[in-house]
C-alpha positions in Angstrom: -36.5 -38.7 24.0 -37.2 -38.2 27.7 -36.9 -34.7 29.2 -33.9 -34.0 31.4 -34.5 -34.4 35.1 -34.8 -31.1 37.1 -31.9 -32.3 39.4 -29.6 -32.7 36.4 -30.5 -29.2 35.1 -29.7 -27.7 38.5 -26.3 -29.5 38.6 -25.5 -28.4 35.1 -26.5 -24.8 35.9 -24.3 -24.9 39.0 -21.3 -26.2 37.0 -21.8 -23.5 34.3 -22.3 -20.8 37.0 -19.0 -21.8 38.7 -17.2 -21.9 35.3 -18.5 -18.5 34.4 -17.2 -17.0 37.7 -13.8 -18.5 37.1 -13.6 -17.0 33.6 -15.1 -13.7 34.7 -12.6 -13.1 37.5 -9.7 -12.7 35.0 -11.0 -9.3 34.0 -9.7 -7.8 37.2 -7.8 -10.8 38.7 -10.5 -10.9 41.4 -8.7 -13.1 44.0 -11.7 -13.0 46.4 -14.0 -14.6 43.8 -11.2 -17.0 42.9 -10.6 -18.0 46.5 -14.3 -18.6 47.0 -14.7 -21.0 44.0 -11.4 -23.0 44.3 -11.4 -26.0 46.6 -8.7 -26.1 49.3 -6.9 -28.9 47.4 -7.2 -27.1 44.0 -4.4 -27.6 41.4 -3.9 -25.6 38.3 -1.9 -27.1 35.4 -0.7 -25.3 32.2 -0.5 -27.1 28.9 1.1 -28.0 26.6 4.0 -29.6 28.3 6.4 -27.3 26.4 5.3 -24.6 28.9 6.2 -26.8 31.9 8.0 -23.9 33.6 4.6 -22.6 34.4 3.0 -24.5 37.3 1.4 -26.7 38.4 0.1 -24.5 41.1 -1.7 -25.2 44.4 -4.6 -22.9 45.3 -2.4 -20.6 47.3 0.2 -20.5 44.5 -2.5 -19.7 41.9 -3.9 -16.9 44.0 -0.3 -15.6 44.5 0.2 -15.8 40.7 -2.9 -13.6 40.2 -1.6 -11.1 42.8 1.7 -10.9 40.9 -0.1 -10.4 37.6 -1.9 -7.4 39.2 1.4 -5.6 39.7 1.8 -5.3 35.9 -1.7 -5.7 34.5 -5.0 -4.3 35.5 -6.8 -7.3 34.0 -6.7 -10.1 31.6 -10.3 -10.3 30.3 -11.1 -13.8 29.1 -14.1 -14.0 26.7 -15.7 -17.4 26.4 -16.4 -18.5 22.9 -18.1 -21.8 24.0 -18.9 -23.7 27.2 -19.1 -27.5 27.1 -20.6 -29.2 30.1 -20.2 -32.8 31.2 -22.5 -33.5 34.2 -21.3 -37.1 34.4 -17.7 -35.9 34.9 -18.5 -32.7 36.8 -16.5 -30.7 34.2 -16.8 -27.7 32.0 -14.6 -27.1 29.1 -14.2 -23.5 28.0 -12.9 -22.3 24.7 -11.9 -18.7 25.1 -9.9 -15.7 23.9 -8.3 -13.0 26.0 -6.6 -9.6 26.0 -3.9 -8.5 28.3 -4.3 -5.1 29.8 -0.9 -3.9 30.9 -0.8 -1.0 33.4 0.3 2.3 31.7 3.1 2.7 34.3 4.8 -0.5 33.3 4.8 0.2 29.5 7.6 2.0 27.6 7.8 3.6 24.2 10.1 1.0 22.7 7.1 -1.2 22.3 4.2 0.2 20.3 0.9 0.6 22.2 -0.9 -1.8 19.8 1.8 -4.5 20.6 1.1 -4.2 24.4 -2.4 -5.4 23.5 -1.7 -9.1 23.6 -4.5 -11.4 22.5 -4.5 -15.1 23.1 -6.7 -18.2 22.7 -7.2 -20.8 25.4 -9.0 -24.0 26.4 -9.8 -24.5 30.1 -10.8 -27.9 31.5 -12.5 -27.2 34.9 -13.2 -30.2 37.1 -15.7 -29.5 40.0 -16.5 -31.2 43.3 -19.8 -33.0 43.7 -21.6 -29.8 44.5 -20.5 -28.0 41.3 -19.6 -25.0 43.4 -15.9 -25.6 43.9 -13.2 -26.2 41.3 -10.8 -29.0 42.3 -8.6 -29.0 39.2 -8.0 -26.6 36.3 -6.1 -27.4 33.1 -5.3 -24.3 31.0 -4.2 -24.9 27.4 -2.3 -21.8 26.4 -1.8 -20.4 23.0 1.8 -21.7 23.3 3.4 -20.0 20.3 1.9 -16.6 21.1 2.6 -17.0 24.8 6.3 -17.9 24.2 6.8 -15.5 21.3 4.9 -12.5 22.7 3.2 -12.6 26.1 6.2 -13.8 28.2 8.4 -11.1 26.6 5.9 -8.4 27.4 5.5 -9.6 31.0 9.3 -9.6 31.4 9.6 -6.1 30.0 6.7 -4.8 32.2 8.3 -6.4 35.3 11.7 -4.8 34.4 10.1 -1.4 33.8 8.2 -1.7 37.1 11.4 -2.6 39.0 13.4 0.2 37.3 10.7 2.8 38.1 10.3 1.6 41.7 14.1 1.9 42.1 13.7 5.5 40.9 11.0 6.2 43.4 8.0 5.8 41.2 4.7 5.2 43.0 4.0 1.8 41.6 4.3 -0.2 44.8 0.6 0.4 45.6 -0.2 -2.4 43.1 1.6 -5.1 45.1 
């Protein structure tokens, strides 16, 4: 079996490096990193289709989505279980888990602290440009049952708590 060409290894490394930046930015919703690695014509799709109310997003809409998430969460760390690269397709598939970290000021006592610690499982298909440095399309397969049954309810509750506390003069506006 012939050894891989150096050029191919460099392309694969660039694809993996970009994918790791994408996955890593969720820990703090780092919109600067995200802005740097998404192409101007980027689209983000959520799957399965049963979650069609989410997206698809353009680059600007996906960045705005992250900024909105920051108002109720301090991060959503995604931990890769496996990266699968396809140099011929300029893609990286990532199998991952996550944990939502809701801000203390949007939580309430009607939900147990352990229940605010949502954990999910995901598959990301990241399609890159020819350089491997910009992502042109992302497909995010969500843990649909857990997302519908748990995460969306927690996010709605956190948003309601935030709005209620802002209305009462709480200093939560700084996260917007």
